[in-house]
Structure formats: structure tokens, C-alpha cells
Backbone of each chain as nested JSON, in Angstrom:
{
  "chains": [
    {"id": "A", "residues": [
      {"number": 1, "name": "MET", "atoms": {"N": [7.26, 174.391, -42.029], "CA": [6.172, 174.081, -42.962], "C": [5.63, 175.383, -43.564]}},
      {"number": 2, "name": "ALA", "atoms": {"N": [5.531, 175.402, -44.858], "CA": [5.062, 176.614, -45.533], "C": [3.566, 176.784, -45.312]}},
      {"number": 3, "name": "PRO", "atoms": {"N": [3.108, 178.019, -45.165], "CA": [1.67, 178.246, -45.03], "C": [0.955, 177.901, -46.33]}},
      {"number": 4, "name": "PRO", "atoms": {"N": [-0.317, 177.551, -46.245], "CA": [-1.041, 177.181, -47.463], "C": [-1.22, 178.377, -48.394]}},
      {"number": 5, "name": "LEU", "atoms": {"N": [-1.102, 178.162, -49.664], "CA": [-1.288, 179.23, -50.642], "C": [-2.695, 179.206, -51.225]}},
      {"number": 6, "name": "ILE", "atoms": {"N": [-3.406, 178.117, -50.974], "CA": [-4.726, 177.954, -51.565], "C": [-5.79, 178.233, -50.517]}},
      {"number": 7, "name": "ILE", "atoms": {"N": [-6.661, 179.188, -50.801], "CA": [-7.789, 179.464, -49.915], "C": [-9.04, 178.875, -50.559]}},
      {"number": 8, "name": "THR", "atoms": {"N": [-9.85, 178.23, -49.75], "CA": [-11.026, 177.548, -50.278], "C": [-12.268, 178.432, -50.131]}},
      {"number": 9, "name": "ASP", "atoms": {"N": [-13.328, 178.042, -50.816], "CA": [-14.593, 178.769, -50.688], "C": [-15.068, 178.781, -49.238]}},
      {"number": 10, "name": "ALA", "atoms": {"N": [-14.881, 177.642, -48.548], "CA": [-15.315, 177.554, -47.149], "C": [-14.519, 178.521, -46.276]}},
      {"number": 11, "name": "GLU", "atoms": {"N": [-13.241, 178.65, -46.554], "CA": [-12.416, 179.575, -45.777], "C": [-12.787, 181.025, -46.078]}},
      {"number": 12, "name": "ILE", "atoms": {"N": [-13.159, 181.293, -47.311], "CA": [-13.618, 182.649, -47.66], "C": [-14.894, 182.965, -46.884]}},
      {"number": 13, "name": "ALA", "atoms": {"N": [-15.795, 181.986, -46.832], "CA": [-17.041, 182.182, -46.096], "C": [-16.747, 182.432, -44.617]}},
      {"number": 14, "name": "GLU", "atoms": {"N": [-15.809, 181.683, -44.053], "CA": [-15.444, 181.854, -42.644], "C": [-14.822, 183.228, -42.401]}},
      {"number": 15, "name": "LEU", "atoms": {"N": [-13.965, 183.641, -43.32], "CA": [-13.32, 184.953, -43.201], "C": [-14.358, 186.073, -43.164]}},
      {"number": 16, "name": "PHE", "atoms": {"N": [-15.309, 186.017, -44.081], "CA": [-16.305, 187.085, -44.135], "C": [-17.308, 186.978, -42.993]}},
      {"number": 17, "name": "ALA", "atoms": {"N": [-17.523, 185.769, -42.493], "CA": [-18.386, 185.618, -41.31], "C": [-17.735, 186.314, -40.121]}},
      {"number": 18, "name": "ARG", "atoms": {"N": [-16.43, 186.145, -39.99], "CA": [-15.707, 186.82, -38.902], "C": [-15.748, 188.334, -39.091]}},
      {"number": 19, "name": "LEU", "atoms": {"N": [-15.629, 188.757, -40.336], "CA": [-15.665, 190.191, -40.613], "C": [-17.029, 190.769, -40.248]}},
      {"number": 20, "name": "ARG", "atoms": {"N": [-18.082, 190.036, -40.583], "CA": [-19.422, 190.513, -40.229], "C": [-19.588, 190.567, -38.716]}},
      {"number": 21, "name": "ARG", "atoms": {"N": [-19.068, 189.556, -38.036], "CA": [-19.153, 189.573, -36.567], "C": [-18.379, 190.761, -35.993]}},
      {"number": 22, "name": "ALA", "atoms": {"N": [-17.251, 191.086, -36.621], "CA": [-16.471, 192.247, -36.166], "C": [-17.276, 193.532, -36.362]}},
      {"number": 23, "name": "LEU", "atoms": {"N": [-17.959, 193.63, -37.472], "CA": [-18.794, 194.817, -37.718], "C": [-19.956, 194.862, -36.727]}},
      {"number": 24, "name": "ASP", "atoms": {"N": [-20.556, 193.698, -36.478], "CA": [-21.653, 193.644, -35.502], "C": [-21.161, 194.048, -34.113]}},
      {"number": 25, "name": "ARG", "atoms": {"N": [-19.982, 193.565, -33.773], "CA": [-19.401, 193.882, -32.471], "C": [-19.174, 195.394, -32.346]}},
      {"number": 26, "name": "THR", "atoms": {"N": [-18.689, 195.995, -33.44], "CA": [-18.457, 197.443, -33.449], "C": [-19.777, 198.199, -33.291]}},
      {"number": 27, "name": "LEU", "atoms": {"N": [-20.778, 197.714, -33.974], "CA": [-22.103, 198.359, -33.882], "C": [-22.633, 198.31, -32.457]}},
      {"number": 28, "name": "ARG", "atoms": {"N": [-22.435, 197.162, -31.823], "CA": [-22.898, 197.033, -30.417], "C": [-22.109, 197.988, -29.512]}},
      {"number": 29, "name": "GLN", "atoms": {"N": [-20.816, 198.103, -29.787], "CA": [-19.997, 199.029, -28.981], "C": [-20.489, 200.455, -29.14]}},
      {"number": 30, "name": "GLN", "atoms": {"N": [-20.874, 200.795, -30.35], "CA": [-21.382, 202.149, -30.586], "C": [-22.691, 202.376, -29.836]}},
      {"number": 31, "name": "SER", "atoms": {"N": [-23.517, 201.325, -29.825], "CA": [-24.82, 201.454, -29.183], "C": [-24.69, 201.669, -27.679]}},
      {"number": 32, "name": "THR", "atoms": {"N": [-23.66, 201.049, -27.109], "CA": [-23.505, 201.152, -25.654], "C": [-22.605, 202.306, -25.237]}},
      {"number": 33, "name": "ALA", "atoms": {"N": [-21.991, 202.98, -26.225], "CA": [-21.057, 204.083, -25.895], "C": [-21.833, 205.288, -25.393]}}
    ]},
    {"id": "B", "residues": [
      {"number": 1, "name": "MET", "atoms": {"N": [4.64, 189.948, -54.096], "CA": [5.678, 189.388, -54.968], "C": [6.552, 188.39, -54.218]}},
      {"number": 2, "name": "SER", "atoms": {"N": [6.828, 188.669, -52.955], "CA": [7.626, 187.73, -52.176], "C": [6.748, 186.978, -51.176]}},
      {"number": 3, "name": "GLY", "atoms": {"N": [5.453, 187.185, -51.268], "CA": [4.571, 186.554, -50.303], "C": [4.83, 187.068, -48.889]}},
      {"number": 4, "name": "ALA", "atoms": {"N": [5.405, 188.235, -48.787], "CA": [5.742, 188.864, -47.5], "C": [6.843, 188.115, -46.759]}},
      {"number": 5, "name": "TYR", "atoms": {"N": [7.545, 187.224, -47.439], "CA": [8.674, 186.549, -46.797], "C": [9.898, 187.457, -46.747]}},
      {"number": 6, "name": "ALA", "atoms": {"N": [9.958, 188.433, -47.648], "CA": [11.087, 189.361, -47.665], "C": [10.594, 190.695, -48.213]}},
      {"number": 7, "name": "PRO", "atoms": {"N": [11.142, 191.812, -47.709], "CA": [10.719, 193.124, -48.206], "C": [11.29, 193.387, -49.59]}},
      {"number": 8, "name": "ILE", "atoms": {"N": [10.411, 193.609, -50.536], "CA": [10.86, 193.889, -51.905], "C": [9.774, 194.687, -52.611]}},
      {"number": 9, "name": "ALA", "atoms": {"N": [10.183, 195.563, -53.498], "CA": [9.234, 196.371, -54.246], "C": [9.625, 196.366, -55.718]}},
      {"number": 10, "name": "ALA", "atoms": {"N": [8.651, 196.605, -56.57], "CA": [8.924, 196.672, -58.002], "C": [7.942, 197.639, -58.632]}},
      {"number": 11, "name": "ILE", "atoms": {"N": [8.278, 198.111, -59.794], "CA": [7.397, 199.003, -60.549], "C": [7.088, 198.332, -61.878]}},
      {"number": 12, "name": "ILE", "atoms": {"N": [5.831, 198.298, -62.219], "CA": [5.424, 197.739, -63.503], "C": [4.962, 198.884, -64.395]}},
      {"number": 13, "name": "MET", "atoms": {"N": [5.433, 198.885, -65.634], "CA": [5.014, 199.936, -66.573], "C": [4.897, 199.348, -67.978]}},
      {"number": 14, "name": "SER", "atoms": {"N": [4.186, 200.05, -68.813], "CA": [4.0, 199.581, -70.182], "C": [5.293, 199.78, -70.982]}},
      {"number": 15, "name": "GLU", "atoms": {"N": [5.383, 199.064, -72.081], "CA": [6.558, 199.211, -72.959], "C": [6.679, 200.65, -73.452]}},
      {"number": 16, "name": "GLU", "atoms": {"N": [5.524, 201.24, -73.789], "CA": [5.536, 202.607, -74.291], "C": [6.057, 203.575, -73.239]}},
      {"number": 17, "name": "PHE", "atoms": {"N": [5.573, 203.405, -72.029], "CA": [6.015, 204.283, -70.946], "C": [7.514, 204.1, -70.715]}},
      {"number": 18, "name": "TYR", "atoms": {"N": [7.95, 202.833, -70.707], "CA": [9.371, 202.556, -70.481], "C": [10.229, 203.18, -71.58]}},
      {"number": 19, "name": "ALA", "atoms": {"N": [9.759, 203.071, -72.831], "CA": [10.528, 203.609, -73.954], "C": [10.709, 205.123, -73.81]}},
      {"number": 20, "name": "ARG", "atoms": {"N": [9.651, 205.789, -73.393], "CA": [9.741, 207.246, -73.211], "C": [10.658, 207.592, -72.032]}},
      {"number": 21, "name": "LEU", "atoms": {"N": [10.561, 206.784, -70.986], "CA": [11.414, 207.006, -69.829], "C": [12.883, 206.821, -70.204]}},
      {"number": 22, "name": "LYS", "atoms": {"N": [13.155, 205.779, -70.977], "CA": [14.527, 205.489, -71.397], "C": [15.058, 206.597, -72.316]}},
      {"number": 23, "name": "LYS", "atoms": {"N": [14.19, 207.04, -73.218], "CA": [14.595, 208.108, -74.135], "C": [14.972, 209.367, -73.344]}},
      {"number": 24, "name": "GLY", "atoms": {"N": [14.14, 209.702, -72.379], "CA": [14.418, 210.878, -71.57], "C": [15.692, 210.713, -70.761]}},
      {"number": 25, "name": "SER", "atoms": {"N": [15.9, 209.491, -70.249], "CA": [17.108, 209.246, -69.461], "C": [18.355, 209.318, -70.335]}},
      {"number": 26, "name": "ASP", "atoms": {"N": [18.234, 208.805, -71.555], "CA": [19.387, 208.853, -72.473], "C": [19.726, 210.29, -72.864]}},
      {"number": 27, "name": "GLU", "atoms": {"N": [18.688, 211.09, -73.0], "CA": [18.895, 212.452, -73.498], "C": [19.266, 213.451, -72.402]}},
      {"number": 28, "name": "THR", "atoms": {"N": [18.669, 213.273, -71.24], "CA": [18.86, 214.308, -70.212], "C": [19.414, 213.768, -68.897]}},
      {"number": 29, "name": "GLY", "atoms": {"N": [19.678, 212.492, -68.844], "CA": [20.19, 211.919, -67.596], "C": [19.193, 210.947, -66.997]}},
      {"number": 30, "name": "TRP", "atoms": {"N": [19.641, 210.199, -66.027], "CA": [18.803, 209.165, -65.433], "C": [17.533, 209.733, -64.825]}},
      {"number": 31, "name": "PHE", "atoms": {"N": [16.487, 208.967, -64.981], "CA": [15.288, 209.214, -64.188], "C": [15.55, 208.529, -62.853]}},
      {"number": 32, "name": "ALA", "atoms": {"N": [15.966, 209.315, -61.888], "CA": [16.441, 208.745, -60.632], "C": [15.276, 208.425, -59.706]}},
      {"number": 33, "name": "HIS", "atoms": {"N": [14.804, 207.219, -59.81], "CA": [13.733, 206.781, -58.928], "C": [14.125, 205.424, -58.358]}},
      {"number": 34, "name": "ALA", "atoms": {"N": [13.842, 205.207, -57.107], "CA": [14.185, 203.92, -56.497], "C": [13.165, 203.568, -55.432]}},
      {"number": 35, "name": "GLY", "atoms": {"N": [12.923, 202.281, -55.283], "CA": [12.091, 201.82, -54.186], "C": [12.962, 201.684, -52.941]}},
      {"number": 36, "name": "THR", "atoms": {"N": [12.315, 201.765, -51.791], "CA": [13.073, 201.603, -50.546], "C": [13.741, 200.232, -50.501]}},
      {"number": 37, "name": "TYR", "atoms": {"N": [13.009, 199.224, -50.977], "CA": [13.543, 197.87, -51.0], "C": [13.616, 197.391, -52.439]}},
      {"number": 38, "name": "HIS", "atoms": {"N": [14.714, 197.582, -53.067], "CA": [14.863, 196.991, -54.384], "C": [16.315, 196.58, -54.597]}},
      {"number": 39, "name": "ALA", "atoms": {"N": [16.473, 195.628, -55.488], "CA": [17.797, 195.164, -55.899], "C": [18.578, 194.474, -54.779]}},
      {"number": 40, "name": "HIS", "atoms": {"N": [17.889, 194.065, -53.728], "CA": [18.6, 193.303, -52.708], "C": [18.62, 191.832, -53.142]}},
      {"number": 41, "name": "PRO", "atoms": {"N": [19.79, 191.236, -53.233], "CA": [19.872, 189.889, -53.808], "C": [19.085, 188.832, -53.039]}},
      {"number": 42, "name": "VAL", "atoms": {"N": [19.052, 188.934, -51.721], "CA": [18.31, 187.931, -50.946], "C": [16.814, 188.082, -51.196]}},
      {"number": 43, "name": "ALA", "atoms": {"N": [16.324, 189.327, -51.119], "CA": [14.902, 189.565, -51.366], "C": [14.534, 189.17, -52.793]}},
      {"number": 44, "name": "ALA", "atoms": {"N": [15.416, 189.469, -53.755], "CA": [15.135, 189.108, -55.145], "C": [15.075, 187.594, -55.301]}},
      {"number": 45, "name": "ALA", "atoms": {"N": [15.956, 186.874, -54.61], "CA": [15.941, 185.408, -54.681], "C": [14.659, 184.851, -54.079]}},
      {"number": 46, "name": "VAL", "atoms": {"N": [14.232, 185.449, -52.97], "CA": [12.985, 185.011, -52.341], "C": [11.809, 185.261, -53.286]}},
      {"number": 47, "name": "ALA", "atoms": {"N": [11.778, 186.443, -53.894], "CA": [10.681, 186.784, -54.802], "C": [10.647, 185.826, -55.996]}},
      {"number": 48, "name": "LEU", "atoms": {"N": [11.795, 185.523, -56.541], "CA": [11.843, 184.59, -57.674], "C": [11.301, 183.229, -57.265]}},
      {"number": 49, "name": "LYS", "atoms": {"N": [11.671, 182.783, -56.063], "CA": [11.201, 181.476, -55.59], "C": [9.693, 181.485, -55.377]}},
      {"number": 50, "name": "VAL", "atoms": {"N": [9.204, 182.563, -54.77], "CA": [7.753, 182.658, -54.536], "C": [6.999, 182.67, -55.864]}},
      {"number": 51, "name": "LEU", "atoms": {"N": [7.504, 183.437, -56.833], "CA": [6.843, 183.48, -58.138], "C": [6.88, 182.111, -58.811]}},
      {"number": 52, "name": "ALA", "atoms": {"N": [7.982, 181.382, -58.637], "CA": [8.08, 180.037, -59.213], "C": [7.052, 179.106, -58.575]}},
      {"number": 53, "name": "ILE", "atoms": {"N": [6.884, 179.232, -57.26], "CA": [5.891, 178.396, -56.566], "C": [4.484, 178.756, -57.029]}},
      {"number": 54, "name": "MET", "atoms": {"N": [4.247, 180.059, -57.186], "CA": [2.92, 180.489, -57.651], "C": [2.625, 179.932, -59.04]}},
      {"number": 55, "name": "GLU", "atoms": {"N": [3.622, 179.904, -59.902], "CA": [3.427, 179.343, -61.241], "C": [3.248, 177.829, -61.165]}},
      {"number": 56, "name": "LYS", "atoms": {"N": [4.077, 177.181, -60.359], "CA": [4.018, 175.719, -60.245], "C": [2.661, 175.262, -59.711]}},
      {"number": 57, "name": "ARG", "atoms": {"N": [2.156, 176.001, -58.733], "CA": [0.881, 175.611, -58.12], "C": [-0.307, 176.285, -58.792]}},
      {"number": 58, "name": "ASN", "atoms": {"N": [-0.035, 177.013, -59.856], "CA": [-1.102, 177.628, -60.652], "C": [-2.018, 178.501, -59.79]}},
      {"number": 59, "name": "ILE", "atoms": {"N": [-1.409, 179.33, -58.974], "CA": [-2.171, 180.141, -58.017], "C": [-3.088, 181.134, -58.724]}},
      {"number": 60, "name": "LEU", "atoms": {"N": [-2.615, 181.717, -59.813], "CA": [-3.429, 182.723, -60.496], "C": [-4.735, 182.118, -60.999]}},
      {"number": 61, "name": "SER", "atoms": {"N": [-4.645, 180.901, -61.526], "CA": [-5.852, 180.224, -61.982], "C": [-6.801, 179.972, -60.813]}},
      {"number": 62, "name": "HIS", "atoms": {"N": [-6.22, 179.586, -59.68], "CA": [-7.044, 179.349, -58.493], "C": [-7.725, 180.644, -58.042]}},
      {"number": 63, "name": "VAL", "atoms": {"N": [-6.973, 181.733, -58.062], "CA": [-7.551, 183.024, -57.665], "C": [-8.755, 183.349, -58.552]}},
      {"number": 64, "name": "ARG", "atoms": {"N": [-8.571, 183.134, -59.855], "CA": [-9.694, 183.413, -60.767], "C": [-10.894, 182.523, -60.454]}},
      {"number": 65, "name": "SER", "atoms": {"N": [-10.645, 181.29, -60.036], "CA": [-11.752, 180.363, -59.784], "C": [-12.524, 180.725, -58.516]}},
      {"number": 66, "name": "ILE", "atoms": {"N": [-11.85, 181.302, -57.531], "CA": [-12.551, 181.63, -56.283], "C": [-13.046, 183.074, -56.254]}},
      {"number": 67, "name": "LEU", "atoms": {"N": [-12.699, 183.835, -57.279], "CA": [-13.091, 185.242, -57.298], "C": [-14.61, 185.447, -57.203]}},
      {"number": 68, "name": "PRO", "atoms": {"N": [-15.426, 184.647, -57.902], "CA": [-16.883, 184.842, -57.76], "C": [-17.36, 184.681, -56.323]}},
      {"number": 69, "name": "ALA", "atoms": {"N": [-16.842, 183.676, -55.621], "CA": [-17.237, 183.47, -54.218], "C": [-16.778, 184.65, -53.368]}},
      {"number": 70, "name": "TRP", "atoms": {"N": [-15.597, 185.139, -53.656], "CA": [-15.057, 186.296, -52.928], "C": [-15.944, 187.517, -53.146]}},
      {"number": 71, "name": "GLN", "atoms": {"N": [-16.329, 187.726, -54.392], "CA": [-17.179, 188.874, -54.723], "C": [-18.533, 188.763, -54.023]}},
      {"number": 72, "name": "ARG", "atoms": {"N": [-19.101, 187.56, -54.05], "CA": [-20.407, 187.365, -53.401], "C": [-20.315, 187.684, -51.904]}},
      {"number": 73, "name": "GLN", "atoms": {"N": [-19.288, 187.168, -51.273], "CA": [-19.14, 187.39, -49.834], "C": [-18.929, 188.878, -49.53]}},
      {"number": 74, "name": "LEU", "atoms": {"N": [-18.113, 189.506, -50.348], "CA": [-17.843, 190.929, -50.133], "C": [-19.123, 191.75, -50.295]}},
      {"number": 75, "name": "GLN", "atoms": {"N": [-19.848, 191.456, -51.357], "CA": [-21.076, 192.214, -51.615], "C": [-22.138, 191.947, -50.555]}},
      {"number": 76, "name": "SER", "atoms": {"N": [-22.051, 190.784, -49.895], "CA": [-23.045, 190.455, -48.872], "C": [-22.936, 191.383, -47.665]}},
      {"number": 77, "name": "LEU", "atoms": {"N": [-21.805, 192.076, -47.544], "CA": [-21.638, 193.009, -46.417], "C": [-22.34, 194.338, -46.67]}},
      {"number": 78, "name": "ALA", "atoms": {"N": [-22.796, 194.533, -47.897], "CA": [-23.36, 195.835, -48.272], "C": [-24.582, 196.2, -47.444]}},
      {"number": 79, "name": "ASP", "atoms": {"N": [-25.269, 195.198, -46.884], "CA": [-26.482, 195.5, -46.115], "C": [-26.177, 195.863, -44.66]}},
      {"number": 80, "name": "HIS", "atoms": {"N": [-24.907, 195.811, -44.289], "CA": [-24.574, 196.102, -42.889], "C": [-24.665, 197.611, -42.634]}},
      {"number": 81, "name": "PRO", "atoms": {"N": [-25.211, 197.994, -41.48], "CA": [-25.386, 199.435, -41.199], "C": [-24.093, 200.242, -41.201]}},
      {"number": 82, "name": "LEU", "atoms": {"N": [-22.959, 199.596, -40.939], "CA": [-21.692, 200.334, -40.887], "C": [-20.977, 200.37, -42.232]}},
      {"number": 83, "name": "VAL", "atoms": {"N": [-21.546, 199.706, -43.239], "CA": [-20.876, 199.614, -44.545], "C": [-21.592, 200.506, -45.55]}},
      {"number": 84, "name": "SER", "atoms": {"N": [-20.829, 201.421, -46.137], "CA": [-21.427, 202.304, -47.152], "C": [-21.052, 201.877, -48.568]}},
      {"number": 85, "name": "GLY", "atoms": {"N": [-20.09, 200.984, -48.693], "CA": [-19.725, 200.521, -50.026], "C": [-18.6, 199.502, -49.962]}},
      {"number": 86, "name": "THR", "atoms": {"N": [-18.477, 198.728, -51.028], "CA": [-17.386, 197.755, -51.118], "C": [-16.787, 197.827, -52.514]}},
      {"number": 87, "name": "ARG", "atoms": {"N": [-15.526, 197.453, -52.615], "CA": [-14.894, 197.357, -53.915], "C": [-13.715, 196.408, -53.79]}},
      {"number": 88, "name": "HIS", "atoms": {"N": [-13.237, 195.927, -54.913], "CA": [-12.118, 194.997, -54.844], "C": [-11.317, 195.049, -56.127]}},
      {"number": 89, "name": "PHE", "atoms": {"N": [-10.079, 194.602, -56.013], "CA": [-9.215, 194.392, -57.167], "C": [-8.594, 193.024, -56.945]}},
      {"number": 90, "name": "GLY", "atoms": {"N": [-9.075, 192.038, -57.698], "CA": [-8.664, 190.676, -57.395], "C": [-9.145, 190.301, -56.005]}},
      {"number": 91, "name": "LEU", "atoms": {"N": [-8.255, 189.756, -55.203], "CA": [-8.633, 189.372, -53.853], "C": [-8.319, 190.462, -52.824]}},
      {"number": 92, "name": "ALA", "atoms": {"N": [-7.963, 191.636, -53.287], "CA": [-7.798, 192.764, -52.376], "C": [-9.139, 193.49, -52.305]}},
      {"number": 93, "name": "ALA", "atoms": {"N": [-9.702, 193.556, -51.11], "CA": [-11.028, 194.139, -50.955], "C": [-10.967, 195.396, -50.117]}},
      {"number": 94, "name": "GLY", "atoms": {"N": [-11.827, 196.332, -50.466], "CA": [-11.966, 197.553, -49.687], "C": [-13.396, 197.688, -49.203]}},
      {"number": 95, "name": "ILE", "atoms": {"N": [-13.542, 198.068, -47.956], "CA": [-14.88, 198.257, -47.384], "C": [-14.952, 199.674, -46.848]}},
      {"number": 96, "name": "GLU", "atoms": {"N": [-15.856, 200.454, -47.38], "CA": [-16.029, 201.82, -46.894], "C": [-16.988, 201.802, -45.713]}},
      {"number": 97, "name": "LEU", "atoms": {"N": [-16.574, 202.474, -44.656], "CA": [-17.377, 202.484, -43.439], "C": [-18.172, 203.77, -43.318]}},
      {"number": 98, "name": "GLN", "atoms": {"N": [-19.282, 203.662, -42.637], "CA": [-20.072, 204.842, -42.323], "C": [-20.555, 204.711, -40.884]}},
      {"number": 99, "name": "GLN", "atoms": {"N": [-20.925, 205.796, -40.323], "CA": [-21.412, 205.773, -38.956], "C": [-22.719, 205.009, -38.859]}},
      {"number": 100, "name": "GLY", "atoms": {"N": [-22.887, 204.306, -37.744], "CA": [-24.179, 203.697, -37.492], "C": [-25.216, 204.791, -37.311]}},
      {"number": 101, "name": "GLN", "atoms": {"N": [-26.489, 204.419, -37.446], "CA": [-27.555, 205.428, -37.417], "C": [-27.524, 206.252, -36.129]}},
      {"number": 102, "name": "GLN", "atoms": {"N": [-27.347, 205.553, -35.01], "CA": [-27.352, 206.257, -33.721], "C": [-26.19, 207.238, -33.652]}},
      {"number": 103, "name": "GLN", "atoms": {"N": [-25.001, 206.765, -34.088], "CA": [-23.83, 207.631, -34.012], "C": [-23.937, 208.785, -34.996]}},
      {"number": 104, "name": "ALA", "atoms": {"N": [-24.574, 208.532, -36.136], "CA": [-24.723, 209.613, -37.111], "C": [-25.536, 210.751, -36.507]}},
      {"number": 105, "name": "VAL", "atoms": {"N": [-26.533, 210.367, -35.725], "CA": [-27.353, 211.387, -35.071], "C": [-26.542, 212.113, -34.0]}},
      {"number": 106, "name": "GLN", "atoms": {"N": [-25.807, 211.313, -33.217], "CA": [-25.039, 211.92, -32.133], "C": [-23.804, 212.649, -32.651]}},
      {"number": 107, "name": "GLY", "atoms": {"N": [-23.268, 212.147, -33.77], "CA": [-22.091, 212.775, -34.352], "C": [-20.888, 212.748, -33.434]}},
      {"number": 108, "name": "SER", "atoms": {"N": [-20.8, 211.741, -32.57], "CA": [-19.746, 211.747, -31.55], "C": [-18.541, 210.885, -31.92]}},
      {"number": 109, "name": "LEU", "atoms": {"N": [-18.607, 210.203, -33.035], "CA": [-17.502, 209.321, -33.397], "C": [-17.087, 209.588, -34.828]}},
      {"number": 110, "name": "LYS", "atoms": {"N": [-15.841, 209.944, -35.018], "CA": [-15.362, 210.204, -36.36], "C": [-15.066, 208.896, -37.069]}},
      {"number": 111, "name": "VAL", "atoms": {"N": [-14.985, 208.95, -38.414], "CA": [-14.774, 207.74, -39.199], "C": [-13.456, 207.072, -38.819]}},
      {"number": 112, "name": "ALA", "atoms": {"N": [-12.418, 207.86, -38.563], "CA": [-11.127, 207.266, -38.184], "C": [-11.272, 206.458, -36.91]}},
      {"number": 113, "name": "GLY", "atoms": {"N": [-12.064, 206.943, -35.977], "CA": [-12.308, 206.194, -34.752], "C": [-13.085, 204.936, -35.035]}},
      {"number": 114, "name": "LEU", "atoms": {"N": [-13.982, 205.009, -35.99], "CA": [-14.762, 203.842, -36.377], "C": [-13.848, 202.758, -36.944]}},
      {"number": 115, "name": "ALA", "atoms": {"N": [-12.91, 203.142, -37.816], "CA": [-11.982, 202.172, -38.386], "C": [-11.149, 201.517, -37.293]}},
      {"number": 116, "name": "LYS", "atoms": {"N": [-10.792, 202.307, -36.307], "CA": [-10.014, 201.769, -35.186], "C": [-10.839, 200.755, -34.402]}},
      {"number": 117, "name": "GLN", "atoms": {"N": [-12.113, 201.06, -34.231], "CA": [-12.996, 200.137, -33.525], "C": [-13.149, 198.83, -34.296]}},
      {"number": 118, "name": "VAL", "atoms": {"N": [-13.322, 198.939, -35.614], "CA": [-13.478, 197.734, -36.432], "C": [-12.194, 196.905, -36.389]}},
      {"number": 119, "name": "TYR", "atoms": {"N": [-11.061, 197.593, -36.387], "CA": [-9.774, 196.89, -36.282], "C": [-9.731, 196.075, -34.99]}},
      {"number": 120, "name": "GLY", "atoms": {"N": [-10.085, 196.712, -33.89], "CA": [-10.076, 196.017, -32.604], "C": [-11.055, 194.859, -32.573]}},
      {"number": 121, "name": "ALA", "atoms": {"N": [-12.234, 195.091, -33.137], "CA": [-13.241, 194.03, -33.172], "C": [-12.772, 192.878, -34.059]}},
      {"number": 122, "name": "GLY", "atoms": {"N": [-12.05, 193.214, -35.129], "CA": [-11.503, 192.171, -36.004], "C": [-10.501, 191.311, -35.261]}},
      {"number": 123, "name": "LEU", "atoms": {"N": [-9.652, 191.931, -34.473], "CA": [-8.675, 191.162, -33.686], "C": [-9.405, 190.203, -32.746]}},
      {"number": 124, "name": "ALA", "atoms": {"N": [-10.495, 190.682, -32.159], "CA": [-11.259, 189.827, -31.249], "C": [-11.857, 188.632, -31.976]}},
      {"number": 125, "name": "GLU", "atoms": {"N": [-12.078, 188.785, -33.286], "CA": [-12.638, 187.693, -34.098], "C": [-11.539, 186.89, -34.802]}},
      {"number": 126, "name": "GLY", "atoms": {"N": [-10.294, 187.258, -34.542], "CA": [-9.185, 186.49, -35.116], "C": [-8.794, 186.888, -36.524]}},
      {"number": 127, "name": "ILE", "atoms": {"N": [-9.157, 188.102, -36.935], "CA": [-8.757, 188.58, -38.263], "C": [-8.126, 189.962, -38.132]}},
      {"number": 128, "name": "ILE", "atoms": {"N": [-7.304, 190.31, -39.105], "CA": [-6.682, 191.626, -39.13], "C": [-7.324, 192.445, -40.236]}},
      {"number": 129, "name": "VAL", "atoms": {"N": [-7.94, 193.546, -39.868], "CA": [-8.573, 194.45, -40.828], "C": [-7.707, 195.691, -40.936]}},
      {"number": 130, "name": "ARG", "atoms": {"N": [-7.067, 195.839, -42.05], "CA": [-6.22, 197.027, -42.218], "C": [-7.082, 198.207, -42.641]}},
      {"number": 131, "name": "HIS", "atoms": {"N": [-6.751, 199.371, -42.138], "CA": [-7.557, 200.523, -42.522], "C": [-6.677, 201.572, -43.193]}},
      {"number": 132, "name": "SER", "atoms": {"N": [-7.313, 202.362, -44.017], "CA": [-6.617, 203.446, -44.696], "C": [-7.496, 204.682, -44.643]}},
      {"number": 133, "name": "ARG", "atoms": {"N": [-6.977, 205.754, -45.183], "CA": [-7.747, 206.987, -45.188], "C": [-9.002, 206.83, -46.03]}},
      {"number": 134, "name": "PRO", "atoms": {"N": [-10.016, 207.623, -45.763], "CA": [-11.207, 207.584, -46.606], "C": [-10.844, 207.841, -48.064]}},
      {"number": 135, "name": "ALA", "atoms": {"N": [-11.55, 207.152, -48.969], "CA": [-11.262, 207.294, -50.393], "C": [-11.339, 208.752, -50.832]}},
      {"number": 136, "name": "SER", "atoms": {"N": [-12.229, 209.511, -50.196], "CA": [-12.39, 210.903, -50.608], "C": [-11.102, 211.684, -50.377]}},
      {"number": 137, "name": "SER", "atoms": {"N": [-10.343, 211.324, -49.326], "CA": [-9.107, 212.058, -49.069], "C": [-8.063, 211.723, -50.114]}},
      {"number": 138, "name": "TRP", "atoms": {"N": [-8.118, 210.482, -50.638], "CA": [-7.188, 210.125, -51.706], "C": [-7.515, 210.905, -52.977]}},
      {"number": 139, "name": "ARG", "atoms": {"N": [-8.803, 211.034, -53.234], "CA": [-9.201, 211.711, -54.472], "C": [-8.783, 213.178, -54.463]}},
      {"number": 140, "name": "ARG", "atoms": {"N": [-8.715, 213.756, -53.254], "CA": [-8.35, 215.172, -53.181], "C": [-6.881, 215.393, -53.471]}},
      {"number": 141, "name": "ARG", "atoms": {"N": [-6.052, 214.341, -53.316], "CA": [-4.61, 214.527, -53.465], "C": [-4.212, 214.53, -54.922]}}
    ]}
  ]
}
């Protein structure tokens, strides 16, 4: 089955939410380093 | 071009540039330039098929329709303490990182280490964040 070629607005929002969480996670790692 | 189904590369140039290149090649010999992956028949067939699917499914139009949402989401990261800037070309986005306030004071973590940390954190969140050299290093070259 071919992967989807169409990304939706909701998926874009989810992608950037994950990216923000990754940045937050990095910030927390820096704080505890 | 192939949707990453096959390794293939291409060069796009203007008609004017091509005409000058051809003139020079005719007069003084070939402009000998080649991509690592070019002219392979299987990869070329894959690329043609992918481009046909993109045209059939009108992907470019879809990209244009979701671009505003993409831009909004990208720009929304600008307030994050680790983000010093964002930019994009179509759906390819770049995020410039900066040290968090605490680390900036301590000066104990270089930007390359920061990108590595964000990469690892991205994996933990189920996404792959590719990193490259700071834009300033590109400008110096």
C-alpha cells in the first residue's frame, strides 16, 4: 500500500505539536543538565 | 522527484543559462558535470511514475492550499526559547536554534549539541528533525 501523499491541516497541527514538545523536552534536559 | 522511492538527482536551469552552457560546450568541449545518481533507467522510471501520480492527484495544488496552515504553525514556534528564527520554501521548513537562557549564561552547550538534543527529543516524540550547519556557516562559504 502506497503511503498517503496528502497531508491535512490536522496532521500539520499534530506534526508541529510534536515538534514543540520536542523543543520543550530539550529545554527541560538543558535545565537539568 | 522520486518521492524517495529511488535515488535520483536532477539539475534545473533557465533556458538562458542552458544556452550559454551549450554554447561553451560546443566551442570548448563538454561541461563535464554529473550527479551521483543520474541517468539510471530504473530510478528515472520511478521518478516519472511519481511525477505522474503527483500530477494525477494534483499534489502541487494541495500543497498551495495547505501552505498557509503550514506557515502559521511554523511561525507559532517563534516564541519558543530555543528558536531564534524560522523560514521555509514551500513545505520545507528551517528552524534556527539558539541556546536556552540558562545555557546561554553557562555557555556549556554548543549549538551543534543543541541540534543533536532536539533530534533525540524529536525521535522520542515520533518525528525526525534533520539538522544542518548554522546558516551563518553557509553564508561564509
